[in-house]
TORKOL-4160 file (C-alpha; in steps of 0.2 Angstrom, whole numbers, padded with zeros to 4 digits, m for minus):
398
<pt num="1" X="m0487" Y="0249" Z="0090"/>
<pt num="2" X="m0468" Y="0257" Z="0093"/>
<pt num="3" X="m0460" Y="0252" Z="0106"/>
<pt num="4" X="m0444" Y="0262" Z="0114"/>
<pt num="5" X="m0436" Y="0249" Z="0126"/>
<pt num="6" X="m0425" Y="0260" Z="0139"/>
<pt num="7" X="m0410" Y="0249" Z="0149"/>
<pt num="8" X="m0403" Y="0265" Z="0160"/>
<pt num="9" X="m0386" Y="0259" Z="0170"/>
<pt num="10" X="m0377" Y="0271" Z="0182"/>
<pt num="11" X="m0370" Y="0281" Z="0169"/>
<pt num="12" X="m0376" Y="0273" Z="0152"/>
<pt num="13" X="m0390" Y="0270" Z="0143"/>
<pt num="14" X="m0395" Y="0257" Z="0130"/>
<pt num="15" X="m0411" Y="0260" Z="0118"/>
<pt num="16" X="m0422" Y="0252" Z="0104"/>
<pt num="17" X="m0434" Y="0256" Z="0095"/>
<pt num="18" X="m0446" Y="0241" Z="0088"/>
<pt num="19" X="m0460" Y="0241" Z="0077"/>
<pt num="20" X="m0469" Y="0227" Z="0085"/>
<pt num="21" X="m0478" Y="0222" Z="0069"/>
<pt num="22" X="m0465" Y="0210" Z="0064"/>
<pt num="23" X="m0453" Y="0215" Z="0079"/>
<pt num="24" X="m0442" Y="0224" Z="0068"/>
<pt num="25" X="m0430" Y="0236" Z="0076"/>
<pt num="26" X="m0430" Y="0253" Z="0069"/>
<pt num="27" X="m0415" Y="0261" Z="0078"/>
<pt num="28" X="m0405" Y="0256" Z="0094"/>
<pt num="29" X="m0390" Y="0264" Z="0102"/>
<pt num="30" X="m0378" Y="0267" Z="0116"/>
<pt num="31" X="m0376" Y="0283" Z="0128"/>
<pt num="32" X="m0361" Y="0282" Z="0138"/>
<pt num="33" X="m0353" Y="0293" Z="0150"/>
<pt num="34" X="m0368" Y="0302" Z="0157"/>
<pt num="35" X="m0363" Y="0314" Z="0170"/>
<pt num="36" X="m0346" Y="0312" Z="0166"/>
<pt num="37" X="m0333" Y="0320" Z="0152"/>
<pt num="38" X="m0335" Y="0314" Z="0136"/>
<pt num="39" X="m0351" Y="0308" Z="0137"/>
<pt num="40" X="m0357" Y="0301" Z="0119"/>
<pt num="41" X="m0373" Y="0295" Z="0109"/>
<pt num="42" X="m0370" Y="0280" Z="0096"/>
<pt num="43" X="m0385" Y="0278" Z="0086"/>
<pt num="44" X="m0387" Y="0266" Z="0072"/>
<pt num="45" X="m0403" Y="0267" Z="0062"/>
<pt num="46" X="m0406" Y="0249" Z="0052"/>
<pt num="47" X="m0398" Y="0250" Z="0036"/>
<pt num="48" X="m0388" Y="0265" Z="0040"/>
<pt num="49" X="m0368" Y="0267" Z="0046"/>
<pt num="50" X="m0367" Y="0271" Z="0063"/>
<pt num="51" X="m0368" Y="0290" Z="0071"/>
<pt num="52" X="m0358" Y="0297" Z="0084"/>
<pt num="53" X="m0364" Y="0311" Z="0094"/>
<pt num="54" X="m0351" Y="0317" Z="0107"/>
<pt num="55" X="m0361" Y="0330" Z="0119"/>
<pt num="56" X="m0362" Y="0335" Z="0136"/>
<pt num="57" X="m0375" Y="0325" Z="0145"/>
<pt num="58" X="m0377" Y="0331" Z="0163"/>
<pt num="59" X="m0389" Y="0319" Z="0168"/>
<pt num="60" X="m0401" Y="0306" Z="0160"/>
<pt num="61" X="m0414" Y="0318" Z="0156"/>
<pt num="62" X="m0401" Y="0325" Z="0146"/>
<pt num="63" X="m0397" Y="0308" Z="0138"/>
<pt num="64" X="m0415" Y="0304" Z="0134"/>
<pt num="65" X="m0418" Y="0321" Z="0129"/>
<pt num="66" X="m0402" Y="0317" Z="0117"/>
<pt num="67" X="m0411" Y="0298" Z="0112"/>
<pt num="68" X="m0428" Y="0306" Z="0108"/>
<pt num="69" X="m0420" Y="0320" Z="0097"/>
<pt num="70" X="m0409" Y="0308" Z="0085"/>
<pt num="71" X="m0424" Y="0297" Z="0082"/>
<pt num="72" X="m0433" Y="0310" Z="0075"/>
<pt num="73" X="m0417" Y="0317" Z="0065"/>
<pt num="74" X="m0421" Y="0318" Z="0047"/>
<pt num="75" X="m0408" Y="0305" Z="0040"/>
<pt num="76" X="m0403" Y="0293" Z="0055"/>
<pt num="77" X="m0419" Y="0297" Z="0063"/>
<pt num="78" X="m0435" Y="0282" Z="0065"/>
<pt num="79" X="m0449" Y="0294" Z="0068"/>
<pt num="80" X="m0456" Y="0309" Z="0061"/>
<pt num="81" X="m0465" Y="0313" Z="0078"/>
<pt num="82" X="m0465" Y="0308" Z="0096"/>
<pt num="83" X="m0483" Y="0305" Z="0094"/>
<pt num="84" X="m0475" Y="0289" Z="0085"/>
<pt num="85" X="m0470" Y="0282" Z="0100"/>
<pt num="86" X="m0484" Y="0271" Z="0109"/>
<pt num="87" X="m0475" Y="0266" Z="0125"/>
<pt num="88" X="m0460" Y="0263" Z="0135"/>
<pt num="89" X="m0451" Y="0249" Z="0143"/>
<pt num="90" X="m0441" Y="0249" Z="0156"/>
<pt num="91" X="m0429" Y="0236" Z="0161"/>
<pt num="92" X="m0428" Y="0237" Z="0182"/>
<pt num="93" X="m0416" Y="0225" Z="0188"/>
<pt num="94" X="m0424" Y="0221" Z="0206"/>
<pt num="95" X="m0441" Y="0218" Z="0209"/>
<pt num="96" X="m0441" Y="0210" Z="0227"/>
<pt num="97" X="m0455" Y="0199" Z="0230"/>
<pt num="98" X="m0468" Y="0213" Z="0227"/>
<pt num="99" X="m0466" Y="0211" Z="0206"/>
<pt num="100" X="m0472" Y="0194" Z="0201"/>
<pt num="101" X="m0473" Y="0198" Z="0182"/>
<pt num="102" X="m0471" Y="0215" Z="0172"/>
<pt num="103" X="m0482" Y="0231" Z="0176"/>
<pt num="104" X="m0489" Y="0248" Z="0170"/>
<pt num="105" X="m0479" Y="0260" Z="0179"/>
<pt num="106" X="m0486" Y="0273" Z="0191"/>
<pt num="107" X="m0483" Y="0283" Z="0205"/>
<pt num="108" X="m0487" Y="0269" Z="0218"/>
<pt num="109" X="m0474" Y="0258" Z="0206"/>
<pt num="110" X="m0461" Y="0270" Z="0208"/>
<pt num="111" X="m0463" Y="0269" Z="0226"/>
<pt num="112" X="m0462" Y="0250" Z="0228"/>
<pt num="113" X="m0447" Y="0250" Z="0215"/>
<pt num="114" X="m0438" Y="0264" Z="0226"/>
<pt num="115" X="m0441" Y="0252" Z="0244"/>
<pt num="116" X="m0432" Y="0238" Z="0234"/>
<pt num="117" X="m0416" Y="0251" Z="0231"/>
<pt num="118" X="m0408" Y="0241" Z="0248"/>
<pt num="119" X="m0408" Y="0227" Z="0237"/>
<pt num="120" X="m0400" Y="0231" Z="0221"/>
<pt num="121" X="m0391" Y="0247" Z="0227"/>
<pt num="122" X="m0379" Y="0248" Z="0211"/>
<pt num="123" X="m0394" Y="0246" Z="0199"/>
<pt num="124" X="m0411" Y="0252" Z="0204"/>
<pt num="125" X="m0407" Y="0272" Z="0204"/>
<pt num="126" X="m0404" Y="0272" Z="0189"/>
<pt num="127" X="m0415" Y="0262" Z="0182"/>
<pt num="128" X="m0427" Y="0272" Z="0192"/>
<pt num="129" X="m0420" Y="0289" Z="0187"/>
<pt num="130" X="m0422" Y="0284" Z="0168"/>
<pt num="131" X="m0442" Y="0281" Z="0170"/>
<pt num="132" X="m0444" Y="0298" Z="0180"/>
<pt num="133" X="m0435" Y="0308" Z="0165"/>
<pt num="134" X="m0446" Y="0298" Z="0152"/>
<pt num="135" X="m0461" Y="0303" Z="0163"/>
<pt num="136" X="m0457" Y="0322" Z="0164"/>
<pt num="137" X="m0452" Y="0322" Z="0146"/>
<pt num="138" X="m0466" Y="0311" Z="0140"/>
<pt num="139" X="m0480" Y="0311" Z="0152"/>
<pt num="140" X="m0494" Y="0304" Z="0143"/>
<pt num="141" X="m0485" Y="0289" Z="0133"/>
<pt num="142" X="m0488" Y="0273" Z="0145"/>
<pt num="143" X="m0473" Y="0265" Z="0152"/>
<pt num="144" X="m0469" Y="0247" Z="0159"/>
<pt num="145" X="m0456" Y="0240" Z="0169"/>
<pt num="146" X="m0450" Y="0223" Z="0165"/>
<pt num="147" X="m0440" Y="0217" Z="0180"/>
<pt num="148" X="m0424" Y="0206" Z="0178"/>
<pt num="149" X="m0430" Y="0197" Z="0195"/>
<pt num="150" X="m0448" Y="0191" Z="0189"/>
<pt num="151" X="m0445" Y="0178" Z="0180"/>
<pt num="152" X="m0440" Y="0169" Z="0195"/>
<pt num="153" X="m0453" Y="0171" Z="0206"/>
<pt num="154" X="m0460" Y="0154" Z="0202"/>
<pt num="155" X="m0447" Y="0146" Z="0213"/>
<pt num="156" X="m0451" Y="0135" Z="0225"/>
<pt num="157" X="m0448" Y="0139" Z="0244"/>
<pt num="158" X="m0434" Y="0127" Z="0246"/>
<pt num="159" X="m0425" Y="0134" Z="0231"/>
<pt num="160" X="m0426" Y="0152" Z="0236"/>
<pt num="161" X="m0424" Y="0152" Z="0254"/>
<pt num="162" X="m0406" Y="0154" Z="0263"/>
<pt num="163" X="m0404" Y="0144" Z="0280"/>
<pt num="164" X="m0403" Y="0157" Z="0291"/>
<pt num="165" X="m0414" Y="0162" Z="0304"/>
<pt num="166" X="m0431" Y="0164" Z="0295"/>
<pt num="167" X="m0437" Y="0180" Z="0303"/>
<pt num="168" X="m0423" Y="0186" Z="0292"/>
<pt num="169" X="m0433" Y="0181" Z="0279"/>
<pt num="170" X="m0449" Y="0190" Z="0286"/>
<pt num="171" X="m0441" Y="0206" Z="0290"/>
<pt num="172" X="m0429" Y="0211" Z="0277"/>
<pt num="173" X="m0434" Y="0197" Z="0264"/>
<pt num="174" X="m0417" Y="0191" Z="0263"/>
<pt num="175" X="m0418" Y="0177" Z="0250"/>
<pt num="176" X="m0413" Y="0170" Z="0231"/>
<pt num="177" X="m0423" Y="0180" Z="0220"/>
<pt num="178" X="m0410" Y="0178" Z="0203"/>
<pt num="179" X="m0407" Y="0189" Z="0188"/>
<pt num="180" X="m0405" Y="0187" Z="0169"/>
<pt num="181" X="m0424" Y="0182" Z="0171"/>
<pt num="182" X="m0428" Y="0191" Z="0154"/>
<pt num="183" X="m0414" Y="0180" Z="0143"/>
<pt num="184" X="m0418" Y="0164" Z="0152"/>
<pt num="185" X="m0438" Y="0165" Z="0149"/>
<pt num="186" X="m0432" Y="0173" Z="0130"/>
<pt num="187" X="m0421" Y="0158" Z="0126"/>
<pt num="188" X="m0431" Y="0144" Z="0136"/>
<pt num="189" X="m0449" Y="0150" Z="0124"/>
<pt num="190" X="m0436" Y="0150" Z="0110"/>
<pt num="191" X="m0434" Y="0129" Z="0113"/>
<pt num="192" X="m0452" Y="0130" Z="0112"/>
<pt num="193" X="m0453" Y="0135" Z="0095"/>
<pt num="194" X="m0438" Y="0127" Z="0089"/>
<pt num="195" X="m0442" Y="0110" Z="0092"/>
<pt num="196" X="m0462" Y="0115" Z="0091"/>
<pt num="197" X="m0464" Y="0106" Z="0110"/>
<pt num="198" X="m0472" Y="0113" Z="0123"/>
<pt num="199" X="m0462" Y="0114" Z="0138"/>
<pt num="200" X="m0473" Y="0105" Z="0148"/>
<pt num="201" X="m0466" Y="0091" Z="0157"/>
<pt num="202" X="m0448" Y="0098" Z="0151"/>
<pt num="203" X="m0435" Y="0100" Z="0162"/>
<pt num="204" X="m0420" Y="0112" Z="0154"/>
<pt num="205" X="m0405" Y="0121" Z="0160"/>
<pt num="206" X="m0403" Y="0140" Z="0152"/>
<pt num="207" X="m0385" Y="0145" Z="0154"/>
<pt num="208" X="m0382" Y="0165" Z="0152"/>
<pt num="209" X="m0364" Y="0167" Z="0149"/>
<pt num="210" X="m0355" Y="0182" Z="0148"/>
<pt num="211" X="m0344" Y="0193" Z="0160"/>
<pt num="212" X="m0360" Y="0192" Z="0171"/>
<pt num="213" X="m0368" Y="0175" Z="0172"/>
<pt num="214" X="m0382" Y="0163" Z="0178"/>
<pt num="215" X="m0390" Y="0147" Z="0176"/>
<pt num="216" X="m0405" Y="0142" Z="0180"/>
<pt num="217" X="m0416" Y="0127" Z="0179"/>
<pt num="218" X="m0432" Y="0128" Z="0171"/>
<pt num="219" X="m0446" Y="0115" Z="0174"/>
<pt num="220" X="m0463" Y="0114" Z="0163"/>
<pt num="221" X="m0458" Y="0130" Z="0157"/>
<pt num="222" X="m0457" Y="0140" Z="0175"/>
<pt num="223" X="m0439" Y="0145" Z="0185"/>
<pt num="224" X="m0436" Y="0132" Z="0197"/>
<pt num="225" X="m0420" Y="0137" Z="0202"/>
<pt num="226" X="m0406" Y="0151" Z="0199"/>
<pt num="227" X="m0386" Y="0153" Z="0204"/>
<pt num="228" X="m0389" Y="0170" Z="0207"/>
<pt num="229" X="m0393" Y="0174" Z="0223"/>
<pt num="230" X="m0400" Y="0190" Z="0232"/>
<pt num="231" X="m0389" Y="0199" Z="0224"/>
<pt num="232" X="m0379" Y="0194" Z="0206"/>
<pt num="233" X="m0364" Y="0189" Z="0217"/>
<pt num="234" X="m0368" Y="0172" Z="0221"/>
<pt num="235" X="m0369" Y="0157" Z="0210"/>
<pt num="236" X="m0354" Y="0154" Z="0194"/>
<pt num="237" X="m0336" Y="0161" Z="0194"/>
<pt num="238" X="m0340" Y="0176" Z="0182"/>
<pt num="239" X="m0330" Y="0191" Z="0174"/>
<pt num="240" X="m0325" Y="0200" Z="0190"/>
<pt num="241" X="m0336" Y="0193" Z="0204"/>
<pt num="242" X="m0330" Y="0177" Z="0214"/>
<pt num="243" X="m0347" Y="0167" Z="0214"/>
<pt num="244" X="m0350" Y="0154" Z="0227"/>
<pt num="245" X="m0336" Y="0156" Z="0241"/>
<pt num="246" X="m0336" Y="0152" Z="0259"/>
<pt num="247" X="m0344" Y="0165" Z="0269"/>
<pt num="248" X="m0332" Y="0166" Z="0282"/>
<pt num="249" X="m0318" Y="0174" Z="0271"/>
<pt num="250" X="m0328" Y="0190" Z="0272"/>
<pt num="251" X="m0326" Y="0192" Z="0290"/>
<pt num="252" X="m0308" Y="0183" Z="0288"/>
<pt num="253" X="m0301" Y="0197" Z="0277"/>
<pt num="254" X="m0309" Y="0210" Z="0289"/>
<pt num="255" X="m0300" Y="0204" Z="0302"/>
<pt num="256" X="m0282" Y="0199" Z="0294"/>
<pt num="257" X="m0283" Y="0211" Z="0282"/>
<pt num="258" X="m0291" Y="0225" Z="0291"/>
<pt num="259" X="m0302" Y="0226" Z="0276"/>
<pt num="260" X="m0319" Y="0237" Z="0278"/>
<pt num="261" X="m0335" Y="0228" Z="0273"/>
<pt num="262" X="m0336" Y="0240" Z="0258"/>
<pt num="263" X="m0318" Y="0235" Z="0254"/>
<pt num="264" X="m0322" Y="0218" Z="0255"/>
<pt num="265" X="m0338" Y="0221" Z="0243"/>
<pt num="266" X="m0327" Y="0228" Z="0229"/>
<pt num="267" X="m0315" Y="0214" Z="0230"/>
<pt num="268" X="m0329" Y="0201" Z="0229"/>
<pt num="269" X="m0337" Y="0210" Z="0214"/>
<pt num="270" X="m0325" Y="0219" Z="0206"/>
<pt num="271" X="m0307" Y="0211" Z="0207"/>
<pt num="272" X="m0313" Y="0191" Z="0208"/>
<pt num="273" X="m0318" Y="0180" Z="0196"/>
<pt num="274" X="m0308" Y="0174" Z="0181"/>
<pt num="275" X="m0299" Y="0192" Z="0183"/>
<pt num="276" X="m0293" Y="0188" Z="0201"/>
<pt num="277" X="m0288" Y="0170" Z="0194"/>
<pt num="278" X="m0278" Y="0175" Z="0179"/>
<pt num="279" X="m0273" Y="0190" Z="0182"/>
<pt num="280" X="m0274" Y="0195" Z="0164"/>
<pt num="281" X="m0292" Y="0201" Z="0163"/>
<pt num="282" X="m0310" Y="0198" Z="0165"/>
<pt num="283" X="m0312" Y="0198" Z="0146"/>
<pt num="284" X="m0312" Y="0178" Z="0142"/>
<pt num="285" X="m0305" Y="0182" Z="0122"/>
<pt num="286" X="m0291" Y="0190" Z="0129"/>
<pt num="287" X="m0289" Y="0175" Z="0144"/>
<pt num="288" X="m0292" Y="0162" Z="0130"/>
<pt num="289" X="m0277" Y="0171" Z="0120"/>
<pt num="290" X="m0265" Y="0168" Z="0135"/>
<pt num="291" X="m0268" Y="0151" Z="0137"/>
<pt num="292" X="m0265" Y="0147" Z="0121"/>
<pt num="293" X="m0247" Y="0155" Z="0124"/>
<pt num="294" X="m0248" Y="0142" Z="0140"/>
<pt num="295" X="m0254" Y="0155" Z="0153"/>
<pt num="296" X="m0256" Y="0143" Z="0167"/>
<pt num="297" X="m0265" Y="0154" Z="0179"/>
<pt num="298" X="m0276" Y="0159" Z="0162"/>
<pt num="299" X="m0281" Y="0142" Z="0157"/>
<pt num="300" X="m0287" Y="0137" Z="0177"/>
<pt num="301" X="m0295" Y="0154" Z="0175"/>
<pt num="302" X="m0306" Y="0145" Z="0159"/>
<pt num="303" X="m0306" Y="0128" Z="0169"/>
<pt num="304" X="m0313" Y="0134" Z="0187"/>
<pt num="305" X="m0326" Y="0144" Z="0175"/>
<pt num="306" X="m0332" Y="0128" Z="0165"/>
<pt num="307" X="m0329" Y="0117" Z="0180"/>
<pt num="308" X="m0343" Y="0127" Z="0190"/>
<pt num="309" X="m0355" Y="0128" Z="0176"/>
<pt num="310" X="m0354" Y="0109" Z="0175"/>
<pt num="311" X="m0357" Y="0107" Z="0193"/>
<pt num="312" X="m0374" Y="0120" Z="0191"/>
<pt num="313" X="m0380" Y="0109" Z="0178"/>
<pt num="314" X="m0380" Y="0092" Z="0186"/>
<pt num="315" X="m0387" Y="0100" Z="0202"/>
<pt num="316" X="m0400" Y="0105" Z="0192"/>
<pt num="317" X="m0401" Y="0089" Z="0183"/>
<pt num="318" X="m0402" Y="0081" Z="0200"/>
<pt num="319" X="m0415" Y="0093" Z="0208"/>
<pt num="320" X="m0425" Y="0092" Z="0195"/>
<pt num="321" X="m0425" Y="0072" Z="0192"/>
<pt num="322" X="m0419" Y="0072" Z="0176"/>
<pt num="323" X="m0414" Y="0084" Z="0160"/>
<pt num="324" X="m0421" Y="0086" Z="0143"/>
<pt num="325" X="m0414" Y="0102" Z="0136"/>
<pt num="326" X="m0396" Y="0113" Z="0138"/>
<pt num="327" X="m0394" Y="0132" Z="0133"/>
<pt num="328" X="m0380" Y="0141" Z="0130"/>
<pt num="329" X="m0382" Y="0160" Z="0127"/>
<pt num="330" X="m0375" Y="0178" Z="0132"/>
<pt num="331" X="m0358" Y="0183" Z="0124"/>
<pt num="332" X="m0347" Y="0169" Z="0128"/>
<pt num="333" X="m0360" Y="0157" Z="0128"/>
<pt num="334" X="m0367" Y="0161" Z="0112"/>
<pt num="335" X="m0348" Y="0162" Z="0104"/>
<pt num="336" X="m0335" Y="0152" Z="0111"/>
<pt num="337" X="m0337" Y="0132" Z="0105"/>
<pt num="338" X="m0322" Y="0130" Z="0115"/>
<pt num="339" X="m0332" Y="0133" Z="0132"/>
<pt num="340" X="m0346" Y="0124" Z="0127"/>
<pt num="341" X="m0336" Y="0110" Z="0123"/>
<pt num="342" X="m0327" Y="0109" Z="0139"/>
<pt num="343" X="m0342" Y="0112" Z="0149"/>
<pt num="344" X="m0352" Y="0097" Z="0141"/>
<pt num="345" X="m0336" Y="0085" Z="0142"/>
<pt num="346" X="m0340" Y="0074" Z="0156"/>
<pt num="347" X="m0359" Y="0076" Z="0155"/>
<pt num="348" X="m0359" Y="0061" Z="0145"/>
<pt num="349" X="m0368" Y="0052" Z="0158"/>
<pt num="350" X="m0383" Y="0061" Z="0159"/>
<pt num="351" X="m0385" Y="0060" Z="0140"/>
<pt num="352" X="m0376" Y="0075" Z="0134"/>
<pt num="353" X="m0366" Y="0074" Z="0119"/>
<pt num="354" X="m0359" Y="0086" Z="0109"/>
<pt num="355" X="m0356" Y="0086" Z="0090"/>
<pt num="356" X="m0340" Y="0094" Z="0086"/>
<pt num="357" X="m0342" Y="0100" Z="0068"/>
<pt num="358" X="m0360" Y="0108" Z="0074"/>
<pt num="359" X="m0351" Y="0116" Z="0089"/>
<pt num="360" X="m0342" Y="0127" Z="0078"/>
<pt num="361" X="m0357" Y="0139" Z="0076"/>
<pt num="362" X="m0355" Y="0157" Z="0083"/>
<pt num="363" X="m0369" Y="0169" Z="0085"/>
<pt num="364" X="m0384" Y="0160" Z="0079"/>
<pt num="365" X="m0397" Y="0149" Z="0083"/>
<pt num="366" X="m0390" Y="0132" Z="0082"/>
<pt num="367" X="m0392" Y="0112" Z="0089"/>
<pt num="368" X="m0375" Y="0109" Z="0093"/>
<pt num="369" X="m0379" Y="0088" Z="0100"/>
<pt num="370" X="m0375" Y="0073" Z="0091"/>
<pt num="371" X="m0392" Y="0068" Z="0082"/>
<pt num="372" X="m0394" Y="0051" Z="0094"/>
<pt num="373" X="m0391" Y="0063" Z="0111"/>
<pt num="374" X="m0404" Y="0060" Z="0124"/>
<pt num="375" X="m0401" Y="0077" Z="0129"/>
<pt num="376" X="m0402" Y="0091" Z="0115"/>
<pt num="377" X="m0389" Y="0105" Z="0117"/>
<pt num="378" X="m0395" Y="0122" Z="0109"/>
<pt num="379" X="m0386" Y="0138" Z="0106"/>
<pt num="380" X="m0398" Y="0152" Z="0108"/>
<pt num="381" X="m0392" Y="0172" Z="0106"/>
<pt num="382" X="m0402" Y="0181" Z="0119"/>
<pt num="383" X="m0416" Y="0196" Z="0113"/>
<pt num="384" X="m0419" Y="0204" Z="0131"/>
<pt num="385" X="m0424" Y="0218" Z="0122"/>
<pt num="386" X="m0440" Y="0209" Z="0113"/>
<pt num="387" X="m0447" Y="0202" Z="0129"/>
<pt num="388" X="m0447" Y="0217" Z="0136"/>
<pt num="389" X="m0455" Y="0227" Z="0120"/>
<pt num="390" X="m0467" Y="0211" Z="0121"/>
<pt num="391" X="m0471" Y="0214" Z="0138"/>
<pt num="392" X="m0475" Y="0233" Z="0137"/>
<pt num="393" X="m0487" Y="0229" Z="0121"/>
<pt num="394" X="m0496" Y="0216" Z="0131"/>
<pt num="395" X="m0499" Y="0226" Z="0146"/>
<pt num="396" X="m0502" Y="0243" Z="0138"/>
<pt num="397" X="m0514" Y="0235" Z="0127"/>
<pt num="398" X="m0524" Y="0227" Z="0143"/>
C-alpha cells in the first residue's frame, strides 16, 4: 500500500510517498512560495540527487498537480500511474474537541474542520485547502485527517481547563489543546520499542525542541499534560514565540504603547522568544555561535530556554508522581548536545544522570543516560510523516 502524506502550510507543501510494506520512503519533497513569485519544488527520489523545479504556482491545487506530475516522472518519479497511490494522509493542526483520533475525510469532516478555523486561523485554512485540492484532483482516493491535537485528547480536565469563567469553555471551547501530538506519540512509542517494555505504568516527559517547542507529560502511554495551550503560543520559550508570560503584559502594551491586538499578537508570535532575548536570530545554531564569542544576550537566551524546559520537566514529574523517561526530539533536541546537557544539569535529584560521551550523538536514536541512571534519557529523531501514514493505512483499511 502506497500512502501519500501531505502537510500544507500557508505558502508551502511538504510531502512523502511511503510504501507501507516496510514503511519505505519512495520520494519526498517540499513546495515553497505557493502563490508568491519564485515558487519552486524541491523533490528527492530515494537514491537520486535532489531535483529542483521552478514553476509559477498560483495556489495549492497547482502545487499538488506539480507534485503528482513529478511523482510520475520517468526518472525522478516513484509510480507509473496515479492508481498506485492508494490513500492520502493529511496533517491537520487543530481538531478541537471534535476529533480525538484520526478520521476518514468526508464532506461532514471538512465542514467540522472549518468550524475549528477560529482556533487555528493560521494553520487550519491551508490544511483544508490541501484537502479540497486533493479531493478535486483525485476524487476516488480515500483521505485521512491526522490531527496534531488528537493525541492530547486523553488529558484530564484538571490539565486542560483554564481558570476562566467556566462558561467560556462551554460556549467557546477555550481550553488547553496541545500540539506536536504526532511527534510526541511517535517518540513515546519508540521508547517502548527500544526498551522492550510496555508503556503501561510508566511516566515520561517528551521534549519536542525546535523553532516551535513543546513538552508532554505521558502517563501509561497517554498524554497527561502538555505545554502548548489553546494555541501554540503558550508554554516554552521558542524561536520567535514568547511562551508563558503574565497576561497583563498584553493590556499593558496596548495601553502604554498604543498597540493594537494584532500588533501585540505579532510581537508575541514573531518577535519574541530567543530571537527577542538575543537580538541575534531564532536559529539556535546562530545563537550558540554568538554565545561562544561572549555575547551575553545570546547566552541569556540559551540559558532561559534550558531553564524553562527544566522547570516544565520538574513540574510534570511532580504532577505524575515520578519520572521514568525523558526523550529529546526535533531539530534542537536531536542535534544539540549542549542544550540537552544544560537542561538535564540540576535534575540529578530526580534520578537524571547524563553520560557526556553518549550525549555527543546527533540525529540518531540513542540512550544518553548513565548505566545506573534511575531516569533513562533518550534521543529519538521524530517521524511525524510515518505516524500519519500508519493512521491513514489503519483507517482506510477498516
